[in-house]
N, CA, C and O atoms as a GROMACS GRO file, in nm:
protein
  428
    1MET      N    1   3.966   0.555   0.270
    1MET     CA    2   3.910   0.556   0.146
    1MET      C    3   3.806   0.448   0.131
    1MET      O    4   3.702   0.470   0.069
    2LYS      N    5   3.833   0.329   0.188
    2LYS     CA    6   3.736   0.212   0.189
    2LYS      C    7   3.612   0.251   0.264
    2LYS      O    8   3.502   0.211   0.225
    3HIS      N    9   3.626   0.328   0.370
    3HIS     CA   10   3.503   0.374   0.455
    3HIS      C   11   3.422   0.467   0.371
    3HIS      O   12   3.299   0.458   0.377
    4HIS      N   13   3.477   0.554   0.295
    4HIS     CA   14   3.401   0.646   0.215
    4HIS      C   15   3.327   0.572   0.099
    4HIS      O   16   3.215   0.611   0.064
    5LEU      N   17   3.387   0.469   0.041
    5LEU     CA   18   3.331   0.393  -0.061
    5LEU      C   19   3.210   0.314  -0.012
    5LEU      O   20   3.108   0.301  -0.079
    6THR      N   21   3.227   0.262   0.114
    6THR     CA   22   3.114   0.190   0.179
    6THR      C   23   3.001   0.280   0.203
    6THR      O   24   2.885   0.243   0.181
    7LEU      N   25   3.029   0.399   0.249
    7LEU     CA   26   2.925   0.501   0.278
    7LEU      C   27   2.855   0.546   0.151
    7LEU      O   28   2.734   0.568   0.151
    8LEU      N   29   2.929   0.561   0.044
    8LEU     CA   30   2.878   0.596  -0.087
    8LEU      C   31   2.781   0.489  -0.141
    8LEU      O   32   2.676   0.519  -0.199
    9MET      N   33   2.821   0.363  -0.120
    9MET     CA   34   2.738   0.252  -0.162
    9MET      C   35   2.610   0.251  -0.086
    9MET      O   36   2.504   0.234  -0.147
   10ILE      N   37   2.614   0.268   0.044
   10ILE     CA   38   2.495   0.266   0.132
   10ILE      C   39   2.403   0.382   0.090
   10ILE      O   40   2.283   0.359   0.087
   11LEU      N   41   2.444   0.495   0.059
   11LEU     CA   42   2.370   0.608   0.011
   11LEU      C   43   2.308   0.576  -0.122
   11LEU      O   44   2.190   0.604  -0.144
   12LEU      N   45   2.386   0.518  -0.212
   12LEU     CA   46   2.334   0.482  -0.347
   12LEU      C   47   2.219   0.382  -0.337
   12LEU      O   48   2.118   0.394  -0.407
   13VAL      N   49   2.235   0.287  -0.254
   13VAL     CA   50   2.134   0.185  -0.232
   13VAL      C   51   2.008   0.246  -0.166
   13VAL      O   52   1.896   0.213  -0.205
   14SER      N   53   2.027   0.333  -0.070
   14SER     CA   54   1.917   0.394  -0.004
   14SER      C   55   1.836   0.480  -0.103
   14SER      O   56   1.713   0.473  -0.107
   15ASN      N   57   1.909   0.562  -0.184
   15ASN     CA   58   1.845   0.644  -0.284
   15ASN      C   59   1.767   0.566  -0.383
   15ASN      O   60   1.660   0.609  -0.426
   16THR      N   61   1.821   0.446  -0.423
   16THR     CA   62   1.753   0.360  -0.523
   16THR      C   63   1.629   0.307  -0.457
   16THR      O   64   1.523   0.306  -0.520
   17GLN      N   65   1.638   0.264  -0.333
   17GLN     CA   66   1.514   0.210  -0.266
   17GLN      C   67   1.409   0.315  -0.251
   17GLN      O   68   1.291   0.286  -0.265
   18LEU      N   69   1.448   0.439  -0.223
   18LEU     CA   70   1.355   0.551  -0.212
   18LEU      C   71   1.279   0.578  -0.347
   18LEU      O   72   1.158   0.597  -0.353
   19ALA      N   73   1.362   0.576  -0.452
   19ALA     CA   74   1.310   0.599  -0.587
   19ALA      C   75   1.211   0.488  -0.629
   19ALA      O   76   1.112   0.514  -0.698
   20VAL      N   77   1.239   0.367  -0.586
   20VAL     CA   78   1.154   0.251  -0.622
   20VAL      C   79   1.020   0.273  -0.545
   20VAL      O   80   0.912   0.260  -0.603
   21ALA      N   81   1.030   0.304  -0.418
   21ALA     CA   82   0.912   0.325  -0.335
   21ALA      C   83   0.826   0.434  -0.385
   21ALA      O   84   0.703   0.421  -0.388
   22ALA      N   85   0.891   0.549  -0.426
   22ALA     CA   86   0.812   0.663  -0.483
   22ALA      C   87   0.747   0.615  -0.609
   22ALA      O   88   0.629   0.645  -0.628
   23SER      N   89   0.813   0.542  -0.699
   23SER     CA   90   0.757   0.496  -0.818
   23SER      C   91   0.635   0.406  -0.797
   23SER      O   92   0.531   0.421  -0.861
   24ARG      N   93   0.653   0.312  -0.703
   24ARG     CA   94   0.543   0.220  -0.666
   24ARG      C   95   0.425   0.298  -0.613
   24ARG      O   96   0.311   0.266  -0.645
   25ALA      N   97   0.451   0.400  -0.530
   25ALA     CA   98   0.341   0.478  -0.467
   25ALA      C   99   0.267   0.554  -0.580
   25ALA      O  100   0.145   0.565  -0.577
   26GLU      N  101   0.342   0.606  -0.679
   26GLU     CA  102   0.275   0.681  -0.786
   26GLU      C  103   0.188   0.591  -0.872
   26GLU      O  104   0.082   0.632  -0.919
   27ALA      N  105   0.232   0.472  -0.893
   27ALA     CA  106   0.155   0.378  -0.970
   27ALA      C  107   0.037   0.328  -0.885
   27ALA      O  108  -0.069   0.299  -0.940
   28GLY      N  109   0.054   0.318  -0.762
   28GLY     CA  110  -0.055   0.279  -0.672
   28GLY      C  111  -0.165   0.386  -0.662
   28GLY      O  112  -0.283   0.353  -0.650
   29LYS      N  113  -0.127   0.513  -0.667
   29LYS     CA  114  -0.217   0.624  -0.665
   29LYS      C  115  -0.322   0.608  -0.777
   29LYS      O  116  -0.442   0.626  -0.754
   30ALA      N  117  -0.276   0.576  -0.899
   30ALA     CA  118  -0.365   0.560  -1.013
   30ALA      C  119  -0.455   0.442  -0.989
   30ALA      O  120  -0.568   0.447  -1.036
   31LYS      N  121  -0.417   0.340  -0.922
   31LYS     CA  122  -0.498   0.221  -0.899
   31LYS      C  123  -0.588   0.234  -0.786
   31LYS      O  124  -0.683   0.157  -0.772
   32ALA      N  125  -0.559   0.335  -0.698
   32ALA     CA  126  -0.638   0.352  -0.568
   32ALA      C  127  -0.773   0.418  -0.593
   32ALA      O  128  -0.853   0.423  -0.499
   33ALA      N  129  -0.805   0.467  -0.712
   33ALA     CA  130  -0.929   0.535  -0.734
   33ALA      C  131  -1.053   0.440  -0.703
   33ALA      O  132  -1.157   0.485  -0.655
   34VAL      N  133  -1.034   0.310  -0.733
   34VAL     CA  134  -1.144   0.213  -0.707
   34VAL      C  135  -1.160   0.197  -0.549
   34VAL      O  136  -1.269   0.163  -0.503
   35CYS      N  137  -1.054   0.222  -0.469
   35CYS     CA  138  -1.063   0.203  -0.332
   35CYS      C  139  -1.132   0.331  -0.261
   35CYS      O  140  -1.182   0.324  -0.149
   36ALA      N  141  -1.129   0.442  -0.333
   36ALA     CA  142  -1.168   0.572  -0.275
   36ALA      C  143  -1.312   0.571  -0.225
   36ALA      O  144  -1.344   0.638  -0.127
   37ALA      N  145  -1.399   0.496  -0.291
   37ALA     CA  146  -1.544   0.507  -0.256
   37ALA      C  147  -1.562   0.465  -0.111
   37ALA      O  148  -1.648   0.520  -0.043
   38CYS      N  149  -1.489   0.373  -0.063
   38CYS     CA  150  -1.500   0.329   0.077
   38CYS      C  151  -1.391   0.384   0.169
   38CYS      O  152  -1.420   0.425   0.282
   39HIS      N  153  -1.265   0.387   0.121
   39HIS     CA  154  -1.148   0.420   0.206
   39HIS      C  155  -1.105   0.560   0.190
   39HIS      O  156  -1.013   0.602   0.261
   40GLY      N  157  -1.166   0.640   0.100
   40GLY     CA  158  -1.126   0.779   0.078
   40GLY      C  159  -1.011   0.789  -0.024
   40GLY      O  160  -0.929   0.699  -0.039
   41LEU      N  161  -1.010   0.904  -0.092
   41LEU     CA  162  -0.911   0.922  -0.199
   41LEU      C  163  -0.770   0.903  -0.155
   41LEU      O  164  -0.688   0.845  -0.225
   42ASP      N  165  -0.742   0.956  -0.030
   42ASP     CA  166  -0.606   0.950   0.031
   42ASP      C  167  -0.598   0.848   0.139
   42ASP      O  168  -0.508   0.852   0.223
   43GLY      N  169  -0.693   0.755   0.139
   43GLY     CA  170  -0.690   0.654   0.243
   43GLY      C  171  -0.748   0.689   0.373
   43GLY      O  172  -0.738   0.612   0.468
   44ASN      N  173  -0.813   0.806   0.381
   44ASN     CA  174  -0.876   0.847   0.512
   44ASN      C  175  -1.030   0.829   0.494
   44ASN      O  176  -1.096   0.909   0.428
   45SER      N  177  -1.080   0.730   0.551
   45SER     CA  178  -1.220   0.689   0.542
   45SER      C  179  -1.311   0.793   0.603
   45SER      O  180  -1.280   0.849   0.709
   46LYS      N  181  -1.424   0.820   0.538
   46LYS     CA  182  -1.527   0.906   0.594
   46LYS      C  183  -1.608   0.836   0.703
   46LYS      O  184  -1.664   0.900   0.793
   47VAL      N  185  -1.613   0.702   0.693
   47VAL     CA  186  -1.686   0.617   0.791
   47VAL      C  187  -1.588   0.505   0.841
   47VAL      O  188  -1.602   0.390   0.801
   48PRO      N  189  -1.489   0.540   0.926
   48PRO     CA  190  -1.389   0.445   0.967
   48PRO      C  191  -1.445   0.331   1.052
   48PRO      O  192  -1.375   0.231   1.067
   49THR      N  193  -1.560   0.338   1.105
   49THR     CA  194  -1.613   0.226   1.180
   49THR      C  195  -1.665   0.114   1.085
   49THR      O  196  -1.686  -0.001   1.124
   50MET      N  197  -1.684   0.155   0.960
   50MET     CA  198  -1.727   0.053   0.862
   50MET      C  199  -1.615   0.024   0.766
   50MET      O  200  -1.590  -0.092   0.733
   51TYR      N  201  -1.546   0.126   0.719
   51TYR     CA  202  -1.438   0.116   0.621
   51TYR      C  203  -1.311   0.176   0.686
   51TYR      O  204  -1.301   0.297   0.706
   52PRO      N  205  -1.212   0.088   0.718
   52PRO     CA  206  -1.094   0.141   0.779
   52PRO      C  207  -1.021   0.239   0.701
   52PRO      O  208  -1.022   0.232   0.578
   53SER      N  209  -0.954   0.334   0.767
   53SER     CA  210  -0.870   0.428   0.700
   53SER      C  211  -0.738   0.349   0.673
   53SER      O  212  -0.686   0.280   0.761
   54LEU      N  213  -0.689   0.361   0.555
   54LEU     CA  214  -0.566   0.290   0.508
   54LEU      C  215  -0.434   0.377   0.514
   54LEU      O  216  -0.321   0.330   0.509
   55ALA      N  217  -0.465   0.508   0.524
   55ALA     CA  218  -0.351   0.608   0.526
   55ALA      C  219  -0.257   0.584   0.644
   55ALA      O  220  -0.298   0.571   0.759
   56GLY      N  221  -0.131   0.580   0.611
   56GLY     CA  222  -0.025   0.570   0.713
   56GLY      C  223  -0.005   0.432   0.770
   56GLY      O  224   0.078   0.415   0.858
   57GLN      N  225  -0.081   0.332   0.721
   57GLN     CA  226  -0.062   0.194   0.772
   57GLN      C  227   0.068   0.146   0.709
   57GLN      O  228   0.111   0.194   0.604
   58SER      N  229   0.130   0.047   0.777
   58SER     CA  230   0.252  -0.014   0.728
   58SER      C  231   0.233  -0.078   0.584
   58SER      O  232   0.132  -0.144   0.561
   59SER      N  233   0.323  -0.059   0.495
   59SER     CA  234   0.312  -0.119   0.360
   59SER      C  235   0.304  -0.268   0.368
   59SER      O  236   0.230  -0.332   0.294
   60ASN      N  237   0.386  -0.328   0.466
   60ASN     CA  238   0.380  -0.476   0.478
   60ASN      C  239   0.247  -0.529   0.531
   60ASN      O  240   0.198  -0.633   0.488
   61ASP      N  241   0.187  -0.452   0.630
   61ASP     CA  242   0.059  -0.490   0.679
   61ASP      C  243  -0.048  -0.487   0.573
   61ASP      O  244  -0.127  -0.580   0.560
   62LEU      N  245  -0.051  -0.374   0.493
   62LEU     CA  246  -0.148  -0.359   0.388
   62LEU      C  247  -0.128  -0.471   0.279
   62LEU      O  248  -0.225  -0.524   0.226
   63GLN      N  249  -0.010  -0.502   0.251
   63GLN     CA  250   0.012  -0.614   0.152
   63GLN      C  251  -0.036  -0.741   0.205
   63GLN      O  252  -0.103  -0.815   0.133
   64THR      N  253  -0.005  -0.773   0.328
   64THR     CA  254  -0.053  -0.897   0.390
   64THR      C  255  -0.205  -0.909   0.391
   64THR      O  256  -0.262  -1.013   0.360
   65LYS      N  257  -0.269  -0.794   0.430
   65LYS     CA  258  -0.417  -0.800   0.435
   65LYS      C  259  -0.480  -0.817   0.296
   65LYS      O  260  -0.575  -0.894   0.280
   66LEU      N  261  -0.424  -0.742   0.192
   66LEU     CA  262  -0.476  -0.757   0.056
   66LEU      C  263  -0.453  -0.898  -0.002
   66LEU      O  264  -0.537  -0.951  -0.075
   67GLN      N  265  -0.341  -0.956   0.031
   67GLN     CA  266  -0.314  -1.089  -0.016
   67GLN      C  267  -0.405  -1.190   0.050
   67GLN      O  268  -0.446  -1.286  -0.014
   68ALA      N  269  -0.437  -1.172   0.177
   68ALA     CA  270  -0.528  -1.258   0.241
   68ALA      C  271  -0.670  -1.248   0.178
   68ALA      O  272  -0.738  -1.348   0.158
   69TYR      N  273  -0.708  -1.132   0.152
   69TYR     CA  274  -0.843  -1.112   0.084
   69TYR      C  275  -0.839  -1.170  -0.053
   69TYR      O  276  -0.939  -1.230  -0.094
   70ARG      N  277  -0.728  -1.158  -0.129
   70ARG     CA  278  -0.716  -1.215  -0.260
   70ARG      C  279  -0.730  -1.368  -0.262
   70ARG      O  280  -0.782  -1.429  -0.355
   71GLU      N  281  -0.679  -1.425  -0.147
   71GLU     CA  282  -0.681  -1.569  -0.134
   71GLU      C  283  -0.812  -1.616  -0.072
   71GLU      O  284  -0.831  -1.736  -0.053
   72GLY      N  285  -0.907  -1.518  -0.038
   72GLY     CA  286  -1.032  -1.558   0.018
   72GLY      C  287  -1.027  -1.582   0.170
   72GLY      O  288  -1.118  -1.639   0.230
   73LYS      N  289  -0.914  -1.534   0.228
   73LYS     CA  290  -0.894  -1.560   0.374
   73LYS      C  291  -0.921  -1.439   0.470
   73LYS      O  292  -0.902  -1.447   0.592
   74GLY      N  293  -0.967  -1.328   0.408
   74GLY     CA  294  -0.990  -1.207   0.487
   74GLY      C  295  -1.110  -1.224   0.580
   74GLY      O  296  -1.193  -1.314   0.562
   75SER      N  297  -1.117  -1.137   0.679
   75SER     CA  298  -1.230  -1.143   0.771
   75SER      C  299  -1.292  -1.006   0.794
   75SER      O  300  -1.234  -0.904   0.756
   76GLY      N  301  -1.407  -1.001   0.854
   76GLY     CA  302  -1.470  -0.871   0.887
   76GLY      C  303  -1.597  -0.854   0.812
   76GLY      O  304  -1.627  -0.934   0.724
   77PRO      N  305  -1.672  -0.753   0.843
   77PRO     CA  306  -1.808  -0.738   0.790
   77PRO      C  307  -1.813  -0.717   0.634
   77PRO      O  308  -1.912  -0.747   0.567
   78MET      N  309  -1.705  -0.665   0.587
   78MET     CA  310  -1.694  -0.639   0.441
   78MET      C  311  -1.600  -0.739   0.366
   78MET      O  312  -1.552  -0.708   0.256
   79ALA      N  313  -1.576  -0.851   0.423
   79ALA     CA  314  -1.490  -0.954   0.371
   79ALA      C  315  -1.527  -0.995   0.231
   79ALA      O  316  -1.443  -1.002   0.142
   80ALA      N  317  -1.652  -1.022   0.213
   80ALA     CA  318  -1.695  -1.072   0.078
   80ALA      C  319  -1.668  -0.965  -0.028
   80ALA      O  320  -1.629  -1.000  -0.139
   81THR      N  321  -1.687  -0.838   0.001
   81THR     CA  322  -1.662  -0.733  -0.084
   81THR      C  323  -1.518  -0.719  -0.120
   81THR      O  324  -1.481  -0.704  -0.236
   82MET      N  325  -1.432  -0.726  -0.012
   82MET     CA  326  -1.288  -0.712  -0.022
   82MET      C  327  -1.235  -0.833  -0.100
   82MET      O  328  -1.144  -0.816  -0.182
   83VAL      N  329  -1.285  -0.950  -0.077
   83VAL     CA  330  -1.231  -1.071  -0.148
   83VAL      C  331  -1.262  -1.045  -0.305
   83VAL      O  332  -1.177  -1.072  -0.390
   84ALA      N  333  -1.376  -0.995  -0.335
   84ALA     CA  334  -1.410  -0.975  -0.477
   84ALA      C  335  -1.324  -0.862  -0.536
   84ALA      O  336  -1.283  -0.868  -0.653
   85MET      N  337  -1.297  -0.759  -0.456
   85MET     CA  338  -1.208  -0.647  -0.503
   85MET      C  339  -1.066  -0.688  -0.521
   85MET      O  340  -0.999  -0.643  -0.614
   86ALA      N  341  -1.017  -0.774  -0.431
   86ALA     CA  342  -0.876  -0.815  -0.434
   86ALA      C  343  -0.846  -0.936  -0.531
   86ALA      O  344  -0.732  -0.955  -0.573
   87LYS      N  345  -0.941  -1.009  -0.561
   87LYS     CA  346  -0.921  -1.124  -0.642
   87LYS      C  347  -0.838  -1.099  -0.766
   87LYS      O  348  -0.743  -1.172  -0.791
   88PRO      N  349  -0.874  -0.993  -0.849
   88PRO     CA  350  -0.798  -0.972  -0.974
   88PRO      C  351  -0.661  -0.907  -0.957
   88PRO      O  352  -0.590  -0.891  -1.056
   89LEU      N  353  -0.622  -0.868  -0.834
   89LEU     CA  354  -0.503  -0.789  -0.809
   89LEU      C  355  -0.377  -0.880  -0.824
   89LEU      O  356  -0.371  -0.990  -0.768
   90SER      N  357  -0.279  -0.831  -0.901
   90SER     CA  358  -0.151  -0.905  -0.904
   90SER      C  359  -0.064  -0.867  -0.783
   90SER      O  360  -0.098  -0.774  -0.710
   91ASP      N  361   0.046  -0.936  -0.761
   91ASP     CA  362   0.138  -0.901  -0.652
   91ASP      C  363   0.190  -0.758  -0.674
   91ASP      O  364   0.207  -0.685  -0.577
   92GLN      N  365   0.214  -0.719  -0.793
   92GLN     CA  366   0.261  -0.590  -0.828
   92GLN      C  367   0.151  -0.483  -0.789
   92GLN      O  368   0.181  -0.384  -0.723
   93ASP      N  369   0.028  -0.506  -0.830
   93ASP     CA  370  -0.087  -0.414  -0.792
   93ASP      C  371  -0.090  -0.394  -0.640
   93ASP      O  372  -0.100  -0.281  -0.593
   94ILE      N  373  -0.081  -0.504  -0.565
   94ILE     CA  374  -0.093  -0.500  -0.422
   94ILE      C  375   0.029  -0.426  -0.361
   94ILE      O  376   0.012  -0.354  -0.262
   95ALA      N  377   0.151  -0.442  -0.419
   95ALA     CA  378   0.263  -0.371  -0.363
   95ALA      C  379   0.250  -0.219  -0.392
   95ALA      O  380   0.291  -0.137  -0.310
   96GLU      N  381   0.195  -0.182  -0.504
   96GLU     CA  382   0.182  -0.046  -0.542
   96GLU      C  383   0.075   0.020  -0.457
   96GLU      O  384   0.094   0.132  -0.409
   97LEU      N  385  -0.035  -0.047  -0.439
   97LEU     CA  386  -0.149   0.010  -0.357
   97LEU      C  387  -0.094   0.029  -0.211
   97LEU      O  388  -0.120   0.129  -0.145
   98ALA      N  389  -0.022  -0.068  -0.168
   98ALA     CA  390   0.023  -0.068  -0.026
   98ALA      C  391   0.129   0.056  -0.012
   98ALA      O  392   0.126   0.130   0.086
   99ALA      N  393   0.216   0.071  -0.113
   99ALA     CA  394   0.309   0.181  -0.108
   99ALA      C  395   0.236   0.314  -0.107
   99ALA      O  396   0.273   0.403  -0.030
  100TYR      N  397   0.138   0.330  -0.188
  100TYR     CA  398   0.068   0.455  -0.194
  100TYR      C  399  -0.004   0.486  -0.060
  100TYR      O  400   0.013   0.594  -0.003
  101PHE      N  401  -0.083   0.389  -0.012
  101PHE     CA  402  -0.159   0.421   0.109
  101PHE      C  403  -0.066   0.438   0.232
  101PHE      O  404  -0.093   0.519   0.321
  102SER      N  405   0.043   0.361   0.236
  102SER     CA  406   0.138   0.378   0.348
  102SER      C  407   0.202   0.511   0.360
  102SER      O  408   0.242   0.552   0.468
  103GLN      N  409   0.213   0.583   0.243
  103GLN     CA  410   0.279   0.712   0.238
  103GLN      C  411   0.182   0.830   0.259
  103GLN      O  412   0.223   0.946   0.264
  104GLN      N  413   0.056   0.798   0.270
  104GLN     CA  414  -0.041   0.904   0.296
  104GLN      C  415  -0.047   0.935   0.449
  104GLN      O  416  -0.012   0.852   0.533
  105THR      N  417  -0.092   1.054   0.481
  105THR     CA  418  -0.104   1.095   0.616
  105THR      C  419  -0.236   1.071   0.675
  105THR      O  420  -0.337   1.113   0.618
  106LYS      N  421  -0.242   1.003   0.789
  106LYS     CA  422  -0.370   0.973   0.853
  106LYS      C  423  -0.428   1.099   0.917
  106LYS      O  424  -0.355   1.166   0.989
  107HIS      N  425  -0.547   1.133   0.896
  107HIS     CA  426  -0.610   1.255   0.952
  107HIS      C  427  -0.692   1.218   1.083
  107HIS      O  428  -0.752   1.305   1.146
   0.00000   0.00000   0.00000
């Protein structure tokens, strides 16, 4: 019985985490419109040599990169633009954007 209860708790926690991730991704989708001009609506850039595709990247990696840009520490040819874009983002905005783009399929 104890084994079944442990398994039930694991499933409950897993389902809760999936629901939170889905909710974050949905919120991120609404915020991603501003990113679409360069990175594509679904995170698949039309010019990946200039604007990287974000689709399918790790949520943690995307968060780390956006936080670095927000702090003015990003690098690359578009760093100044990305710093300006990331500056007003909250931690929640960044988490939601990262969740959305990480769940997209890279083409």
